[in-house]
Backbone as JSON, one array per atom type, in Angstrom:
{
  "sequence": "MNLPNTLTLSRIFLTPLLVVILLTRIDGKEIYGVVIFVIAALTDYFDGYLARKRNQVTDIGKLLDPIADKLLITSAFISLVELNLAPAWMVVIIVGREFAVSGIRSIAAAQGYLMSANRLGKLKTVCQVCTIVVLIVADTYIEPWERFGRFLLWVTVAISLLSAVNYLMIFLRVGSSSRALTNMKEEIEYDDQTEERKKVVS",
  "N": [[16.4, 16.54, 7.56], [13.53, 15.42, 8.86], [11.67, 14.07, 11.74], [9.43, 12.33, 10.98], [10.26, 11.51, 8.35], [12.62, 10.25, 9.04], [11.66, 8.05, 10.46], [10.39, 6.72, 8.38], [12.58, 6.05, 6.75], [13.89, 4.37, 8.55], [12.2, 2.19, 8.5], [12.69, 1.2, 5.98], [15.39, 0.42, 6.26], [15.14, -1.53, 8.21], [13.93, -3.6, 6.91], [15.69, -5.38, 5.24], [17.1, -6.48, 7.4], [15.09, -7.85, 8.73], [14.51, -9.84, 6.82], [16.93, -11.27, 6.77], [16.98, -12.26, 9.41], [14.66, -13.9, 9.41], [15.28, -15.84, 7.47], [17.49, -17.09, 8.42], [18.66, -19.74, 10.32], [18.44, -19.48, 13.47], [18.35, -19.64, 17.03], [15.34, -18.64, 18.52], [14.55, -17.01, 16.46], [12.0, -16.46, 15.53], [10.93, -14.82, 17.47], [12.64, -12.57, 17.4], [12.15, -11.87, 14.77], [9.39, -11.21, 14.79], [9.4, -9.03, 16.56], [11.05, -7.16, 15.19], [9.54, -6.84, 12.85], [7.08, -5.85, 13.82], [7.9, -3.43, 15.0], [8.81, -2.11, 12.69], [6.38, -2.0, 11.29], [4.89, -0.36, 12.96], [6.17, 2.07, 12.61], [5.11, 2.83, 10.24], [2.62, 3.79, 10.88], [3.19, 5.88, 12.7], [4.89, 7.65, 11.32], [3.27, 8.93, 9.41], [1.31, 10.01, 11.11], [2.79, 11.77, 12.79], [3.84, 13.46, 10.85], [1.58, 14.79, 9.91], [0.61, 15.94, 12.28], [2.7, 17.6, 13.13], [2.92, 19.19, 11.0], [4.74, 18.49, 8.98], [4.78, 17.39, 6.47], [6.32, 16.28, 3.61], [7.68, 16.32, 0.24], [9.58, 14.33, -0.23], [8.91, 12.58, 1.77], [6.34, 11.79, 0.95], [7.08, 10.37, -1.27], [8.82, 8.34, -0.32], [7.36, 6.94, 1.66], [5.21, 5.14, 0.6], [6.91, 3.45, -0.83], [8.51, 2.33, 1.18], [6.54, 0.97, 2.64], [5.59, -1.02, 0.83], [7.95, -2.36, 0.31], [8.54, -3.5, 2.81], [6.25, -5.17, 3.37], [6.15, -6.79, 1.06], [8.71, -8.05, 1.12], [8.53, -9.46, 3.53], [6.41, -11.28, 3.01], [7.46, -12.73, 0.83], [9.61, -13.93, 2.08], [8.21, -15.62, 3.77], [7.14, -17.37, 1.91], [9.48, -18.63, 1.08], [10.04, -19.99, 3.39], [8.14, -21.89, 3.33], [5.7, -21.29, 4.48], [3.68, -19.9, 3.41], [1.6, -20.11, 0.57], [2.86, -19.66, -2.72], [1.23, -18.64, -4.8], [-0.79, -17.25, -3.5], [0.61, -15.2, -2.29], [1.54, -13.91, -4.55], [-0.83, -12.8, -5.49], [-1.42, -10.99, -3.4], [0.86, -9.3, -3.39], [0.83, -8.47, -6.05], [-1.53, -7.02, -6.08], [-0.78, -4.8, -4.56], [1.04, -3.42, -6.22], [-0.56, -3.0, -8.45], [-2.63, -1.33, -7.49], [-1.07, 0.83, -6.72], [-0.22, 1.69, -9.23], [-2.7, 2.49, -10.32], [-3.37, 4.6, -8.58], [-1.29, 6.34, -9.15], [-1.76, 7.02, -11.82], [-4.21, 8.29, -11.5], [-3.4, 10.44, -9.92], [-1.8, 11.78, -11.75], [-3.75, 12.77, -13.34], [-4.76, 14.68, -11.8], [-6.24, 13.92, -9.58], [-6.5, 12.88, -6.27], [-6.25, 9.8, -4.81], [-6.89, 8.78, -1.86], [-6.12, 6.53, 0.88], [-8.69, 4.25, 1.68], [-11.21, 2.88, 3.94], [-11.33, 0.13, 3.43], [-8.85, -0.35, 2.32], [-7.21, 0.26, 4.49], [-8.05, -1.72, 6.28], [-7.13, -3.93, 4.91], [-4.36, -3.59, 5.19], [-4.06, -3.94, 7.98], [-4.83, -6.62, 8.18], [-2.8, -7.82, 6.68], [-0.53, -7.3, 8.27], [-1.18, -8.67, 10.66], [-1.4, -11.27, 9.67], [1.22, -11.83, 8.78], [2.65, -11.66, 11.2], [1.52, -13.81, 12.68], [2.17, -16.01, 11.03], [4.95, -15.92, 11.07], [5.46, -16.64, 13.72], [4.4, -19.19, 13.55], [6.36, -20.61, 12.27], [7.96, -21.81, 14.13], [6.34, -22.54, 16.35], [4.22, -24.61, 15.45], [1.45, -25.64, 15.52], [-1.35, -24.15, 17.2], [-0.84, -22.13, 15.44], [-0.06, -22.12, 12.7], [-2.34, -23.03, 11.34], [-4.17, -21.02, 12.02], [-2.83, -18.87, 10.89], [-2.96, -19.54, 8.15], [-5.68, -19.26, 7.77], [-5.98, -16.5, 8.22], [-4.48, -15.67, 6.06], [-6.04, -16.38, 3.85], [-8.17, -14.64, 4.34], [-6.84, -12.2, 4.04], [-6.11, -12.31, 1.31], [-8.66, -12.27, 0.14], [-9.66, -9.75, 1.01], [-7.72, -8.13, -0.13], [-8.24, -8.46, -2.87], [-10.87, -7.47, -3.02], [-10.39, -4.85, -2.23], [-8.74, -3.99, -4.33], [-10.53, -4.12, -6.49], [-12.35, -2.22, -5.61], [-10.8, 0.17, -5.64], [-10.31, 0.26, -8.39], [-12.89, 0.64, -9.43], [-13.51, 3.15, -8.34], [-11.54, 4.64, -9.61], [-12.29, 4.36, -12.32], [-14.78, 5.6, -12.24], [-14.09, 8.19, -11.48], [-12.44, 8.8, -13.63], [-14.27, 8.81, -15.73], [-15.88, 10.96, -14.97], [-13.99, 13.01, -15.07], [-13.35, 13.05, -17.8], [-15.85, 13.76, -18.82], [-16.11, 16.3, -17.71], [-13.96, 17.58, -18.91], [-14.74, 17.48, -21.62], [-17.0, 19.09, -21.44], [-15.87, 21.54, -20.76], [-14.4, 22.01, -23.08], [-16.47, 22.27, -24.93], [-17.73, 24.57, -23.96], [-15.66, 26.43, -24.28], [-15.45, 26.32, -27.06], [-17.97, 27.3, -27.8], [-17.76, 29.88, -26.78], [-15.68, 30.91, -28.37], [-16.93, 30.8, -30.84], [-19.0, 32.65, -30.5], [-17.47, 34.96, -30.2], [-16.34, 35.16, -32.76], [-18.64, 35.63, -34.25], [-19.36, 38.15, -33.3], [-17.21, 39.64, -34.2], [-17.48, 39.43, -36.97], [-19.99, 40.62, -37.33]],
  "CA": [[15.67, 15.29, 7.72], [12.68, 15.5, 10.05], [11.4, 12.8, 12.42], [8.62, 11.41, 10.16], [11.07, 10.92, 7.29], [13.57, 9.34, 9.68], [10.92, 6.81, 10.74], [10.18, 6.04, 7.1], [13.87, 5.46, 6.37], [14.18, 3.26, 9.46], [11.42, 1.04, 8.03], [13.43, 0.66, 4.83], [16.61, -0.24, 6.74], [14.77, -2.7, 9.01], [13.43, -4.66, 6.03], [16.69, -6.43, 5.0], [17.41, -7.14, 8.66], [14.0, -8.8, 8.95], [14.68, -10.97, 5.9], [18.07, -12.06, 7.25], [16.57, -12.97, 10.62], [13.68, -14.93, 9.08], [15.85, -16.9, 6.64], [18.65, -17.66, 9.1], [18.25, -20.66, 11.37], [19.02, -19.17, 14.77], [17.39, -19.84, 18.12], [14.53, -17.48, 18.86], [14.42, -16.11, 15.31], [10.61, -16.03, 15.38], [10.72, -13.7, 18.4], [13.34, -11.43, 16.82], [11.45, -11.49, 13.55], [8.13, -10.53, 15.13], [9.74, -7.73, 17.16], [11.52, -6.26, 14.13], [8.45, -6.54, 11.93], [6.1, -5.0, 14.5], [8.5, -2.09, 15.1], [8.78, -1.52, 11.35], [4.98, -1.71, 10.94], [4.45, 0.79, 13.76], [6.7, 3.3, 12.02], [4.2, 3.2, 9.15], [1.55, 4.61, 11.48], [3.68, 7.08, 13.38], [5.47, 8.66, 10.42], [2.18, 9.73, 8.87], [0.67, 10.75, 12.21], [3.65, 12.88, 13.21], [3.98, 14.42, 9.74], [0.37, 15.63, 9.89], [0.49, 16.69, 13.53], [3.75, 18.62, 13.18], [2.92, 19.91, 9.73], [6.03, 18.19, 8.37], [4.57, 16.6, 5.26], [7.28, 16.7, 2.59], [7.64, 15.57, -1.02], [10.39, 13.13, -0.07], [8.12, 11.67, 2.59], [5.28, 11.23, 0.11], [7.71, 9.42, -2.19], [9.43, 7.21, 0.37], [6.43, 6.19, 2.5], [4.65, 3.97, -0.07], [7.99, 2.53, -1.19], [8.87, 1.61, 2.4], [5.44, 0.07, 2.97], [5.56, -2.15, -0.09], [9.19, -3.1, 0.5], [8.42, -4.29, 4.04], [5.23, -6.21, 3.23], [6.57, -7.72, 0.0], [9.85, -8.83, 1.6], [8.06, -10.38, 4.56], [5.63, -12.36, 2.4], [8.36, -13.57, 0.03], [10.36, -14.74, 3.05], [7.29, -16.67, 4.24], [7.08, -18.36, 0.84], [10.74, -19.37, 1.15], [9.95, -20.84, 4.57], [6.99, -22.8, 3.11], [4.63, -20.91, 5.39], [2.62, -19.25, 2.63], [1.63, -20.53, -0.84], [3.37, -18.61, -3.6], [0.17, -18.02, -5.61], [-1.5, -16.3, -2.66], [1.5, -14.05, -2.12], [1.54, -13.2, -5.83], [-2.06, -11.99, -5.53], [-1.29, -9.9, -2.44], [1.89, -8.37, -3.86], [0.34, -7.91, -7.3], [-2.54, -6.01, -5.75], [-0.09, -3.61, -4.09], [1.6, -2.68, -7.35], [-1.66, -2.59, -9.32], [-3.28, -0.16, -6.88], [-0.11, 1.94, -6.81], [-0.3, 2.19, -10.59], [-3.98, 3.2, -10.47], [-3.3, 5.87, -7.85], [-0.35, 7.21, -9.85], [-2.45, 7.54, -13.0], [-5.21, 9.25, -11.01], [-2.68, 11.64, -9.48], [-1.37, 12.49, -12.95], [-4.94, 13.44, -13.88], [-5.16, 15.71, -10.85], [-7.15, 13.41, -8.55], [-5.8, 12.15, -5.22], [-6.99, 8.67, -4.27], [-6.35, 8.47, -0.54], [-6.46, 5.2, 1.39], [-10.01, 4.17, 2.27], [-11.32, 1.93, 5.06], [-11.02, -1.21, 2.96], [-7.4, -0.41, 2.17], [-6.62, 0.21, 5.84], [-8.33, -3.05, 6.81], [-6.2, -4.83, 4.22], [-3.04, -3.43, 5.82], [-4.12, -4.58, 9.3], [-4.86, -8.07, 7.96], [-1.47, -8.22, 6.25], [0.37, -7.27, 9.42], [-1.57, -9.76, 11.56], [-1.07, -12.54, 9.0], [2.67, -12.0, 8.79], [3.07, -11.94, 12.59], [1.1, -15.16, 13.05], [2.92, -16.99, 10.25], [6.34, -15.94, 11.58], [5.42, -17.45, 14.94], [4.08, -20.56, 13.16], [7.56, -21.28, 11.79], [8.49, -22.6, 15.24], [5.21, -23.11, 17.08], [3.41, -24.94, 14.28], [0.02, -25.67, 15.82], [-2.37, -23.9, 16.16], [-0.5, -20.89, 14.77], [-0.04, -22.26, 11.25], [-3.72, -23.1, 10.87], [-4.74, -19.67, 12.15], [-2.15, -18.04, 9.9], [-3.53, -19.84, 6.83], [-7.01, -18.65, 7.74], [-5.76, -15.06, 8.02], [-3.95, -15.49, 4.71], [-7.21, -16.39, 2.96], [-8.88, -13.38, 4.58], [-6.03, -11.13, 3.44], [-6.25, -12.41, -0.14], [-10.02, -11.83, -0.21], [-9.76, -8.3, 1.2], [-6.85, -7.5, -1.13], [-8.95, -8.45, -4.14], [-11.99, -6.53, -2.88], [-9.82, -3.5, -2.19], [-8.28, -3.67, -5.68], [-11.73, -3.84, -7.3], [-12.9, -0.95, -5.12], [-9.97, 1.25, -6.18], [-10.51, 0.31, -9.83], [-14.2, 1.24, -9.67], [-13.38, 4.57, -8.03], [-10.73, 5.24, -10.67], [-13.09, 4.43, -13.54], [-15.82, 6.6, -12.04], [-13.43, 9.5, -11.51], [-11.98, 9.01, -14.99], [-15.44, 9.17, -16.55], [-16.27, 12.32, -14.58], [-12.97, 13.93, -15.57], [-13.52, 13.18, -19.25], [-17.07, 14.52, -19.06], [-15.82, 17.69, -17.37], [-13.08, 18.11, -19.96], [-15.56, 17.69, -22.81], [-17.88, 20.22, -21.18], [-15.05, 22.75, -20.86], [-14.07, 22.22, -24.49], [-17.67, 22.76, -25.59], [-17.93, 25.96, -23.54], [-14.63, 27.24, -24.95], [-15.8, 26.39, -28.48], [-19.1, 28.22, -27.92], [-17.26, 31.25, -26.55], [-14.93, 31.31, -29.55], [-17.91, 31.01, -31.91], [-19.67, 33.92, -30.22], [-16.53, 36.04, -30.48], [-16.23, 35.29, -34.22], [-19.88, 36.26, -34.73], [-19.29, 39.57, -32.96], [-16.22, 40.25, -35.08], [-18.07, 39.47, -38.31], [-21.07, 41.6, -37.32]],
  "C": [[14.85, 15.35, 9.01], [12.38, 14.11, 10.61], [10.53, 11.86, 11.59], [9.42, 10.74, 9.05], [12.11, 9.95, 7.83], [12.91, 8.0, 9.99], [10.69, 6.01, 9.46], [11.45, 5.35, 6.64], [14.23, 4.27, 7.25], [13.42, 2.01, 9.03], [12.12, 0.38, 6.84], [14.65, -0.12, 5.29], [16.31, -1.49, 7.58], [14.35, -3.88, 8.13], [14.49, -5.73, 5.71], [17.09, -7.17, 6.27], [16.35, -8.19, 8.99], [14.18, -10.05, 8.08], [15.82, -11.88, 6.36], [17.68, -12.88, 8.47], [15.64, -14.13, 10.27], [14.31, -16.11, 8.35], [17.11, -17.52, 7.22], [18.17, -18.52, 10.26], [19.01, -20.36, 12.67], [17.94, -19.35, 15.83], [16.66, -18.53, 18.41], [14.31, -16.53, 17.7], [12.99, -15.63, 15.12], [10.31, -14.84, 16.3], [11.37, -12.44, 17.85], [12.6, -10.93, 15.58], [10.18, -10.72, 13.82], [8.41, -9.14, 15.68], [10.15, -6.73, 16.08], [10.37, -5.86, 13.21], [7.43, -5.6, 12.57], [6.62, -3.57, 14.64], [8.44, -1.38, 13.75], [7.35, -1.14, 10.95], [4.46, -0.5, 11.72], [4.98, 2.11, 13.2], [5.82, 3.77, 10.87], [3.06, 4.07, 9.67], [2.08, 5.95, 11.98], [4.3, 8.1, 12.43], [4.39, 9.54, 9.81], [1.5, 10.59, 9.92], [1.48, 11.97, 12.62], [3.8, 13.93, 12.1], [2.77, 15.35, 9.68], [0.28, 16.51, 11.13], [1.49, 17.84, 13.6], [3.82, 19.48, 11.92], [4.26, 19.75, 9.03], [5.88, 17.26, 7.16], [5.48, 17.15, 4.16], [7.14, 15.84, 1.33], [8.44, 14.27, -0.91], [9.66, 12.1, 0.78], [7.01, 11.01, 1.8], [5.84, 10.19, -0.85], [8.17, 8.16, -1.48], [8.43, 6.34, 1.13], [5.81, 4.98, 1.79], [5.7, 2.95, -0.49], [8.38, 1.68, 0.03], [7.8, 0.59, 2.79], [5.49, -1.2, 2.12], [6.82, -3.0, 0.04], [9.1, -4.01, 1.72], [7.45, -5.45, 3.85], [5.65, -7.26, 2.2], [7.71, -8.63, 0.47], [9.42, -9.85, 2.63], [7.3, -11.56, 3.95], [6.51, -13.28, 1.56], [9.2, -14.46, 0.94], [9.5, -15.88, 3.57], [7.11, -17.75, 3.19], [8.32, -19.25, 0.88], [10.73, -20.35, 2.32], [8.81, -21.85, 4.48], [5.85, -22.54, 4.09], [3.46, -20.24, 4.68], [2.73, -19.71, 1.18], [2.03, -19.37, -1.75], [2.25, -17.91, -4.36], [-0.62, -16.99, -4.81], [-0.68, -15.03, -2.46], [1.57, -13.23, -3.4], [0.32, -12.3, -5.94], [-1.92, -10.78, -4.61], [-0.3, -8.85, -2.93], [1.45, -7.7, -5.16], [-0.68, -6.82, -7.08], [-1.87, -4.71, -5.33], [0.42, -2.77, -5.26], [0.5, -2.21, -8.31], [-2.35, -1.34, -8.79], [-2.36, 1.05, -6.92], [-0.14, 2.55, -8.21], [-1.57, 3.0, -10.84], [-3.92, 4.56, -9.8], [-2.35, 6.85, -8.54], [-1.0, 7.84, -11.08], [-3.48, 8.58, -12.59], [-4.55, 10.55, -10.58], [-2.22, 12.47, -10.68], [-2.53, 13.24, -13.59], [-5.5, 14.48, -12.91], [-6.12, 15.25, -9.78], [-6.36, 12.56, -7.56], [-6.69, 11.05, -4.66], [-6.35, 8.27, -2.94], [-6.82, 7.09, -0.09], [-7.84, 5.22, 2.04], [-10.04, 3.11, 3.37], [-10.95, 0.51, 4.65], [-9.51, -1.39, 2.8], [-6.69, -0.49, 3.52], [-6.85, -1.15, 6.5], [-7.41, -4.09, 6.19], [-4.82, -4.78, 4.86], [-3.0, -4.11, 7.18], [-4.08, -6.1, 9.15], [-3.48, -8.58, 7.53], [-0.5, -8.31, 7.43], [0.09, -8.44, 10.36], [-1.18, -11.11, 10.97], [0.42, -12.82, 9.07], [3.17, -12.35, 10.19], [2.75, -13.37, 12.97], [1.91, -16.21, 12.31], [4.39, -17.04, 10.66], [6.41, -16.81, 12.83], [5.2, -18.92, 14.6], [5.3, -21.33, 12.65], [8.17, -22.17, 12.87], [7.37, -23.32, 15.99], [4.1, -23.43, 16.08], [1.92, -24.9, 14.56], [-0.24, -24.9, 17.11], [-2.06, -22.67, 15.3], [-0.56, -21.0, 13.25], [-1.45, -22.29, 10.68], [-4.4, -21.73, 10.92], [-4.13, -18.72, 11.13], [-2.68, -18.27, 8.5], [-4.92, -19.22, 6.68], [-6.88, -17.14, 7.49], [-5.26, -14.76, 6.61], [-5.08, -15.47, 3.69], [-8.01, -15.09, 3.1], [-8.16, -12.22, 3.91], [-6.15, -11.12, 1.93], [-7.61, -11.87, -0.57], [-10.15, -10.31, -0.1], [-8.88, -7.55, 0.21], [-7.55, -7.39, -2.48], [-10.12, -7.47, -4.11], [-11.49, -5.08, -2.91], [-9.36, -3.07, -3.58], [-9.46, -3.32, -6.58], [-12.34, -2.51, -6.91], [-12.13, 0.24, -5.67], [-10.18, 1.4, -7.69], [-11.84, 0.97, -10.18], [-14.18, 2.75, -9.41], [-12.62, 5.28, -9.15], [-11.53, 5.39, -11.96], [-14.17, 5.49, -13.43], [-15.24, 8.01, -12.12], [-12.96, 9.82, -12.92], [-13.11, 9.43, -15.91], [-15.88, 10.6, -16.26], [-15.28, 13.35, -15.13], [-13.1, 14.14, -17.06], [-14.76, 14.0, -19.59], [-16.85, 16.01, -18.78], [-14.94, 18.34, -18.43], [-13.86, 18.41, -21.23], [-16.46, 18.91, -22.65], [-17.1, 21.53, -21.31], [-14.72, 23.06, -22.3], [-15.27, 22.77, -25.25], [-17.94, 24.22, -25.24], [-16.94, 26.88, -24.24], [-14.96, 27.39, -26.44], [-16.96, 27.36, -28.71], [-18.66, 29.67, -27.75], [-16.52, 31.77, -27.77], [-15.88, 31.61, -30.72], [-18.62, 32.34, -31.74], [-18.77, 35.1, -30.55], [-16.37, 36.25, -31.98], [-17.46, 35.99, -34.79], [-19.86, 37.76, -34.48], [-18.35, 40.29, -33.9], [-16.8, 40.44, -36.48], [-19.16, 40.54, -38.39], [-20.51, 43.02, -37.12]]
}
C-alpha cells in the first residue's frame, strides 16, 4: 500500500466521520466539519499528484479514487439536505451528474478511449468544495453565510449541468469517430479479402 492509495483510503474513512459530525448536535460541529471536509478534499489533490510524481499509479488507485471522491461529495451534500441547508432537488442534480458522467466515462473506456477530467470538470469540483464549506458554516452562522452558500449552490448546479453536457458531447463525437474508424477498417479488410480471392481465382 503506497502513500497515494493510503490518502485515498483515508478520504473514504473520513467520510462517515464527517456525516456523524454534521448530523450530531455538538458545540463547534461546524468547525470540526469544515476541518474534516477540507482535509478529505485535500487528499483528493495530493493522492493524484503524488501518484504521478512518484510514478505510483496503480489499478487499485484508479478504482478507489473516483469512488472516494463521489462518496465524500455525495455524503456531504445529502447531510446538508438533512440539515435543511440545501434543497433536495438541487442535490439530486449534482449527485446525478456525478454518476451520469461516471457512466459515460466507463463506456468510453470500454471502447478504448480515456476521457480525462477537463477544465470545466475541475471547476465543478472547486465549486462543490467551496459550496459545502460555506453551507456547513451557515448551519451555525446563518447570515450572510447561508445566502452566499445558496448562491454558490446555484453556480454549482449550473456548472454541473454544463459539465455533463460537455462530457456527453465529447462522448458522442468520439463515439461517432470510433464507429467511422471501425467501418473504415472493415471496408479495408473486406477489400483485402476480395483482392486475395481474385488472385486465388486467377
